[in-house]
Z-matrix of the N, CA and C atoms (Angstrom, degrees):
N
C 1 1.455
C 2 1.521 1 108.48
N 3 1.317 2 116.70 1 130.49
C 4 1.450 3 121.42 2 -180.00
C 5 1.523 4 110.93 3 -75.12
N 6 1.319 5 115.64 4 132.32
C 7 1.451 6 121.92 5 175.14
C 8 1.519 7 109.78 6 -84.40
N 9 1.319 8 116.36 7 -42.16
C 10 1.469 9 123.89 8 178.44
C 11 1.515 10 106.64 9 -135.81
N 12 1.324 11 117.06 10 146.83
C 13 1.466 12 119.98 11 179.60
C 14 1.518 13 109.93 12 -153.81
N 15 1.316 14 115.49 13 141.94
C 16 1.460 15 122.69 14 176.89
C 17 1.518 16 108.08 15 -122.09
N 18 1.323 17 116.26 16 142.95
C 19 1.449 18 121.63 17 179.32
C 20 1.525 19 110.13 18 -67.41
N 21 1.319 20 115.94 19 138.65
C 22 1.460 21 121.59 20 178.94
C 23 1.521 22 107.20 21 -157.32
N 24 1.319 23 116.68 22 126.29
C 25 1.454 24 120.54 23 175.91
C 26 1.520 25 107.80 24 -104.13
N 27 1.326 26 116.11 25 115.17
C 28 1.453 27 120.85 26 -177.96
C 29 1.531 28 108.31 27 -152.88
N 30 1.317 29 114.77 28 169.44
C 31 1.457 30 120.86 29 178.98
C 32 1.518 31 107.97 30 -129.52
N 33 1.322 32 116.61 31 131.12
C 34 1.459 33 122.65 32 175.59
C 35 1.517 34 106.83 33 -103.70
N 36 1.336 35 116.28 34 121.15
C 37 1.463 36 119.75 35 -178.76
C 38 1.521 37 112.02 36 -119.97
N 39 1.300 38 119.00 37 0.29
C 40 1.466 39 122.57 38 -177.43
C 41 1.515 40 111.38 39 -89.73
N 42 1.314 41 117.12 40 46.16
C 43 1.466 42 120.66 41 -176.09
C 44 1.512 43 112.67 42 -92.44
N 45 1.333 44 116.67 43 -14.16
C 46 1.451 45 119.74 44 -177.82
C 47 1.515 46 112.70 45 76.52
N 48 1.324 47 117.25 46 2.35
C 49 1.460 48 121.44 47 -177.86
C 50 1.520 49 111.46 48 -118.61
N 51 1.319 50 117.75 49 12.32
C 52 1.463 51 122.97 50 -177.61
C 53 1.522 52 111.52 51 53.59
N 54 1.305 53 117.03 52 42.56
C 55 1.452 54 122.18 53 178.14
C 56 1.520 55 108.64 54 -121.12
N 57 1.320 56 114.94 55 155.56
C 58 1.452 57 121.44 56 173.62
C 59 1.517 58 108.80 57 -102.20
N 60 1.306 59 116.67 58 135.06
C 61 1.456 60 121.52 59 171.47
C 62 1.517 61 106.83 60 -116.44
N 63 1.334 62 116.08 61 111.51
C 64 1.446 63 120.50 62 179.76
C 65 1.522 64 108.79 63 -84.38
N 66 1.305 65 114.78 64 117.05
C 67 1.457 66 122.23 65 -175.89
C 68 1.523 67 108.70 66 -89.58
N 69 1.331 68 116.99 67 129.15
C 70 1.466 69 122.32 68 -179.62
C 71 1.511 70 112.52 69 -96.60
N 72 1.331 71 116.72 70 -25.67
C 73 1.452 72 118.56 71 -177.17
C 74 1.508 73 111.41 72 -166.48
N 75 1.319 74 114.62 73 175.88
C 76 1.458 75 121.65 74 176.70
C 77 1.519 76 106.34 75 -137.00
N 78 1.333 77 115.47 76 139.49
C 79 1.453 78 116.76 77 -174.81
C 80 1.510 79 114.25 78 -158.06
N 81 1.320 80 112.88 79 -162.32
C 82 1.459 81 123.26 80 -175.55
C 83 1.527 82 108.09 81 -122.50
N 84 1.330 83 116.07 82 133.72
C 85 1.461 84 120.32 83 175.73
C 86 1.527 85 109.44 84 -127.06
N 87 1.310 86 115.31 85 152.21
C 88 1.460 87 122.01 86 172.18
C 89 1.515 88 107.49 87 -106.07
N 90 1.325 89 115.72 88 129.93
C 91 1.460 90 121.87 89 -179.40
C 92 1.519 91 107.94 90 -119.54
N 93 1.321 92 116.47 91 135.68
C 94 1.454 93 120.22 92 176.05
C 95 1.524 94 107.16 93 -89.47
N 96 1.318 95 115.46 94 120.63
C 97 1.469 96 122.39 95 178.94
C 98 1.521 97 106.26 96 -120.87
N 99 1.327 98 116.05 97 101.73
C 100 1.463 99 119.89 98 -172.69
C 101 1.519 100 107.48 99 73.83
N 102 1.335 101 116.93 100 -120.15
C 103 1.459 102 121.12 101 177.23
C 104 1.525 103 111.26 102 -108.45
N 105 1.329 104 116.81 103 6.02
C 106 1.460 105 122.21 104 -176.36
C 107 1.519 106 110.11 105 -104.53
N 108 1.343 107 116.02 106 136.77
C 109 1.461 108 120.95 107 173.85
C 110 1.518 109 108.08 108 -92.25
N 111 1.343 110 116.36 109 124.90
C 112 1.457 111 121.51 110 -176.72
C 113 1.519 112 109.04 111 -116.00
N 114 1.313 113 115.75 112 133.58
C 115 1.467 114 122.53 113 179.16
C 116 1.526 115 109.52 114 -91.23
N 117 1.342 116 117.27 115 124.66
C 118 1.464 117 122.52 116 177.39
C 119 1.527 118 108.04 117 -113.99
N 120 1.313 119 116.18 118 122.55
C 121 1.461 120 123.43 119 -179.23
C 122 1.525 121 110.79 120 -89.84
N 123 1.305 122 117.05 121 163.90
C 124 1.474 123 124.68 122 170.78
C 125 1.529 124 113.18 123 55.35
N 126 1.315 125 116.48 124 47.54
C 127 1.457 126 121.87 125 177.27
C 128 1.522 127 108.02 126 -94.87
N 129 1.330 128 116.62 127 129.20
C 130 1.458 129 120.77 128 -179.75
C 131 1.522 130 110.60 129 -75.00
N 132 1.337 131 115.80 130 140.63
C 133 1.464 132 121.90 131 174.74
C 134 1.522 133 108.07 132 -106.51
N 135 1.312 134 115.68 133 121.81
C 136 1.461 135 122.58 134 177.91
C 137 1.518 136 105.73 135 -121.94
N 138 1.310 137 115.62 136 113.06
C 139 1.459 138 122.23 137 -169.70
C 140 1.521 139 114.42 138 -59.73
N 141 1.333 140 118.20 139 -39.43
C 142 1.458 141 118.71 140 -171.03
C 143 1.527 142 114.70 141 -100.87
N 144 1.317 143 117.80 142 16.93
C 145 1.464 144 119.52 143 176.18
C 146 1.537 145 107.80 144 -86.92
N 147 1.309 146 116.69 145 143.56
C 148 1.467 147 120.06 146 -172.15
C 149 1.526 148 113.82 147 -98.34
N 150 1.327 149 117.35 148 14.68
C 151 1.471 150 119.80 149 177.99
C 152 1.523 151 109.37 150 -154.39
N 153 1.301 152 115.71 151 167.30
C 154 1.459 153 121.02 152 175.56
C 155 1.521 154 108.84 153 -87.15
N 156 1.315 155 115.81 154 129.78
C 157 1.454 156 120.95 155 -177.96
C 158 1.525 157 108.93 156 -128.78
N 159 1.307 158 115.55 157 127.58
C 160 1.464 159 120.93 158 173.44
C 161 1.517 160 108.14 159 -114.90
N 162 1.304 161 115.73 160 140.74
C 163 1.454 162 120.32 161 178.76
C 164 1.522 163 109.97 162 -87.73
N 165 1.316 164 115.77 163 123.64
C 166 1.462 165 120.91 164 177.51
C 167 1.530 166 109.89 165 -57.55
N 168 1.330 167 116.82 166 -45.42
C 169 1.475 168 120.68 167 179.84
C 170 1.519 169 111.55 168 -60.72
N 171 1.327 170 117.12 169 -41.20
C 172 1.471 171 120.40 170 178.62
C 173 1.530 172 110.87 171 -63.80
N 174 1.325 173 116.44 172 -41.51
C 175 1.471 174 119.62 173 179.26
C 176 1.529 175 110.96 174 -62.62
N 177 1.321 176 116.99 175 -43.34
C 178 1.468 177 121.47 176 179.45
C 179 1.525 178 109.53 177 -64.29
N 180 1.342 179 117.00 178 -43.97
C 181 1.465 180 121.26 179 179.01
C 182 1.521 181 111.23 180 -59.39
N 183 1.319 182 116.89 181 -35.09
C 184 1.464 183 121.27 182 -179.89
C 185 1.527 184 112.40 183 -81.67
N 186 1.318 185 117.13 184 0.78
C 187 1.454 186 119.47 185 174.30
C 188 1.520 187 115.36 186 95.63
N 189 1.311 188 118.07 187 8.53
C 190 1.457 189 120.17 188 177.96
C 191 1.519 190 110.14 189 -80.54
N 192 1.316 191 115.64 190 149.12
C 193 1.454 192 121.67 191 166.91
C 194 1.517 193 105.40 192 -101.60
N 195 1.329 194 116.66 193 131.35
C 196 1.459 195 121.48 194 -178.35
C 197 1.525 196 107.75 195 -116.36
N 198 1.337 197 116.20 196 120.13
C 199 1.463 198 121.11 197 179.25
C 200 1.523 199 108.69 198 -113.28
N 201 1.326 200 115.58 199 127.57
C 202 1.456 201 121.87 200 -178.35
C 203 1.526 202 110.73 201 -101.08
N 204 1.343 203 115.28 202 138.09
C 205 1.443 204 122.63 203 172.01
C 206 1.517 205 106.65 204 -135.35
N 207 1.314 206 116.21 205 104.91
C 208 1.465 207 120.31 206 -175.84
C 209 1.512 208 110.08 207 63.63
N 210 1.349 209 116.60 208 -125.76
C 211 1.459 210 120.58 209 -179.60
C 212 1.531 211 112.49 210 -97.46
N 213 1.326 212 117.12 211 14.96
C 214 1.465 213 122.05 212 179.37
C 215 1.519 214 109.76 213 -117.95
N 216 1.320 215 114.76 214 157.18
C 217 1.462 216 118.38 215 174.95
C 218 1.519 217 108.85 216 -136.40
N 219 1.313 218 115.36 217 157.64
C 220 1.453 219 121.87 218 178.25
C 221 1.522 220 107.67 219 -128.17
N 222 1.328 221 115.60 220 135.95
C 223 1.451 222 121.40 221 -179.20
C 224 1.525 223 110.30 222 -100.42
N 225 1.324 224 114.32 223 139.85
C 226 1.452 225 121.09 224 175.51
C 227 1.520 226 108.03 225 -126.72
N 228 1.342 227 117.63 226 113.03
C 229 1.467 228 119.81 227 -177.02
C 230 1.524 229 112.07 228 -77.57
N 231 1.340 230 114.11 229 148.18
C 232 1.460 231 119.27 230 173.17
C 233 1.523 232 109.41 231 -73.91
N 234 1.329 233 115.51 232 -43.94
C 235 1.459 234 121.56 233 178.62
C 236 1.518 235 107.88 234 -125.35
N 237 1.298 236 117.25 235 149.51
C 238 1.459 237 118.83 236 176.15
C 239 1.522 238 108.55 237 -107.52
N 240 1.321 239 115.31 238 145.17
C 241 1.457 240 122.16 239 179.56
C 242 1.519 241 107.77 240 -107.29
N 243 1.342 242 117.69 241 122.55
C 244 1.461 243 118.51 242 179.87
C 245 1.532 244 110.84 243 -65.74
N 246 1.322 245 115.76 244 140.37
C 247 1.451 246 121.04 245 179.28
C 248 1.520 247 109.79 246 -100.51
N 249 1.340 248 115.75 247 140.72
C 250 1.458 249 120.84 248 175.51
C 251 1.519 250 107.41 249 -88.86
N 252 1.322 251 116.10 250 104.26
C 253 1.456 252 120.24 251 -175.28
C 254 1.520 253 113.87 252 -107.36
N 255 1.349 254 116.74 253 20.58
C 256 1.454 255 119.42 254 176.71
C 257 1.524 256 109.05 255 -71.21
N 258 1.327 257 116.22 256 124.17
C 259 1.465 258 120.89 257 -176.25
C 260 1.521 259 109.92 258 -94.86
N 261 1.338 260 114.69 259 131.38
C 262 1.462 261 120.97 260 178.62
C 263 1.523 262 109.47 261 -75.10
N 264 1.326 263 115.93 262 133.15
C 265 1.467 264 120.23 263 177.72
C 266 1.526 265 110.13 264 -68.34
N 267 1.314 266 117.10 265 -28.17
C 268 1.462 267 122.37 266 -177.65
C 269 1.530 268 112.44 267 -72.81
N 270 1.347 269 116.68 268 -48.15
C 271 1.467 270 119.66 269 -174.12
C 272 1.529 271 113.47 270 -103.65
N 273 1.323 272 117.15 271 -20.92
C 274 1.456 273 120.05 272 -175.62
C 275 1.523 274 112.52 273 81.07
N 276 1.337 275 116.24 274 5.77
C 277 1.463 276 121.81 275 -179.77
C 278 1.519 277 110.05 276 -112.48
N 279 1.337 278 115.62 277 159.52
C 280 1.460 279 118.48 278 172.48
C 281 1.527 280 107.61 279 -74.27
N 282 1.321 281 116.75 280 162.49
C 283 1.470 282 121.42 281 178.56
C 284 1.529 283 109.95 282 -56.81
N 285 1.314 284 115.80 283 -41.07
C 286 1.453 285 120.26 284 -179.81
C 287 1.529 286 110.96 285 -64.28
N 288 1.335 287 117.84 286 -42.04
C 289 1.458 288 121.30 287 178.55
C 290 1.530 289 110.97 288 -64.61
N 291 1.346 290 116.96 289 -38.50
C 292 1.461 291 120.63 290 177.12
C 293 1.532 292 110.73 291 -61.00
N 294 1.348 293 116.31 292 -45.27
C 295 1.462 294 120.24 293 178.55
C 296 1.521 295 110.46 294 -63.42
N 297 1.321 296 116.72 295 -38.93
C 298 1.455 297 121.12 296 178.83
C 299 1.519 298 112.36 297 -61.91
N 300 1.334 299 117.92 298 -41.09
C 301 1.468 300 122.13 299 178.70
C 302 1.525 301 109.76 300 -62.90
N 303 1.329 302 116.83 301 -44.52
C 304 1.470 303 121.00 302 179.44
C 305 1.524 304 110.76 303 -63.05
N 306 1.326 305 116.72 304 -43.21
C 307 1.470 306 120.83 305 179.83
C 308 1.528 307 111.54 306 -62.92
N 309 1.333 308 116.96 307 -41.26
C 310 1.467 309 120.77 308 179.03
C 311 1.524 310 110.76 309 -64.30
N 312 1.345 311 116.97 310 -39.90
C 313 1.463 312 120.14 311 178.34
C 314 1.528 313 110.60 312 -63.61
N 315 1.339 314 117.48 313 -42.32
C 316 1.466 315 121.43 314 178.40
C 317 1.528 316 110.21 315 -61.82
N 318 1.313 317 116.17 316 -41.73
C 319 1.454 318 120.18 317 -178.31
C 320 1.530 319 111.40 318 -65.22
N 321 1.310 320 117.59 319 -41.14
C 322 1.460 321 120.93 320 -178.87
C 323 1.531 322 110.83 321 -67.16
N 324 1.333 323 117.71 322 -27.50
C 325 1.469 324 120.75 323 177.30
C 326 1.524 325 111.40 324 -69.40
N 327 1.330 326 117.54 325 -16.73
C 328 1.457 327 121.66 326 -179.08
C 329 1.534 328 112.49 327 -96.17
N 330 1.306 329 116.88 328 21.72
C 331 1.461 330 122.06 329 -177.58
C 332 1.530 331 111.42 330 -58.89
N 333 1.350 332 118.21 331 -44.39
C 334 1.457 333 121.20 332 -179.09
C 335 1.525 334 110.81 333 -62.10
N 336 1.328 335 116.94 334 -42.06
C 337 1.473 336 121.47 335 177.93
C 338 1.526 337 110.66 336 -59.16
N 339 1.325 338 116.61 337 -41.43
C 340 1.455 339 120.64 338 179.53
C 341 1.525 340 111.05 339 -66.07
N 342 1.324 341 117.68 340 -42.57
C 343 1.458 342 120.61 341 -178.74
C 344 1.533 343 110.75 342 -64.50
N 345 1.331 344 118.13 343 -36.86
C 346 1.466 345 121.49 344 176.00
C 347 1.529 346 109.21 345 -63.84
N 348 1.330 347 116.68 346 -45.78
C 349 1.470 348 121.15 347 178.30
C 350 1.531 349 110.80 348 -57.58
N 351 1.322 350 116.49 349 -48.04
C 352 1.458 351 121.70 350 -177.57
C 353 1.535 352 110.97 351 -62.91
N 354 1.332 353 116.65 352 -45.42
C 355 1.464 354 121.27 353 179.91
C 356 1.532 355 110.72 354 -62.31
N 357 1.327 356 116.89 355 -46.13
C 358 1.466 357 120.51 356 179.66
C 359 1.523 358 111.43 357 -62.03
N 360 1.314 359 116.96 358 -40.80
C 361 1.467 360 120.94 359 179.98
C 362 1.535 361 110.08 360 -62.46
N 363 1.313 362 116.20 361 -49.33
C 364 1.463 363 119.85 362 -178.33
C 365 1.536 364 111.52 363 -65.09
N 366 1.326 365 117.68 364 -41.05
C 367 1.461 366 120.52 365 178.02
C 368 1.518 367 111.04 366 -61.69
N 369 1.317 368 117.18 367 -42.81
C 370 1.465 369 121.96 368 179.00
C 371 1.530 370 110.14 369 -63.26
N 372 1.319 371 116.36 370 -42.75
C 373 1.467 372 121.53 371 179.78
C 374 1.535 373 110.82 372 -62.59
N 375 1.323 374 116.08 373 -45.22
C 376 1.469 375 120.89 374 -179.24
C 377 1.529 376 110.39 375 -65.77
N 378 1.330 377 117.22 376 -39.72
C 379 1.466 378 120.58 377 177.28
C 380 1.527 379 110.78 378 -60.42
N 381 1.318 380 117.43 379 -42.02
C 382 1.465 381 121.18 380 178.70
C 383 1.529 382 110.65 381 -63.47
N 384 1.320 383 116.77 382 -39.48
C 385 1.468 384 120.51 383 178.01
C 386 1.519 385 110.82 384 -64.11
N 387 1.311 386 116.42 385 -42.80
C 388 1.464 387 120.33 386 -179.15
C 389 1.525 388 111.27 387 -66.56
N 390 1.322 389 117.79 388 -39.81
C 391 1.462 390 121.55 389 178.12
C 392 1.515 391 110.79 390 -62.76
N 393 1.338 392 115.95 391 -46.81
C 394 1.474 393 119.24 392 -177.63
C 395 1.533 394 111.39 393 -68.38
N 396 1.326 395 118.58 394 -28.83
C 397 1.471 396 119.83 395 179.28
C 398 1.520 397 111.66 396 -77.97
N 399 1.341 398 117.66 397 -19.25
C 400 1.465 399 121.33 398 178.28
C 401 1.541 400 112.68 399 -89.44
N 402 1.332 401 117.50 400 -8.97
C 403 1.455 402 120.57 401 179.97
C 404 1.529 403 110.12 402 -74.26
N 405 1.322 404 114.67 403 145.40
C 406 1.466 405 119.25 404 177.02
C 407 1.498 406 110.78 405 -77.61
N 408 1.313 407 118.14 406 144.75
C 409 1.468 408 121.94 407 178.99
C 410 1.503 409 111.14 408 -78.33
């Protein structure tokens, strides 16, 4: 679950599977590793993916040590980020959670902008494919 998120329209194509991943946002998530809550920055939000995915390379770049045991892994941060856990009497949420809710609402209002971006990207990609297939060898 994203704690904070900002709208971002981008495409990830370095998947090695010849697939496009349309990125809707970038944000911050808290992950429980053992009994410790770890904050992970710069996590991509992809609206139509059906699971949570973390990039091993991104974690290493951010300074995490990742230790695998069977099909599980444990994260060890290089630096820890203090969390603001003061709960508002009005909303029952922390200040950070309140900001996260507002950010998510703003992002969802930009759905049409994202769909235009996605359509334009795919149309441009298909046009390039058609041009290159019509070229003589």
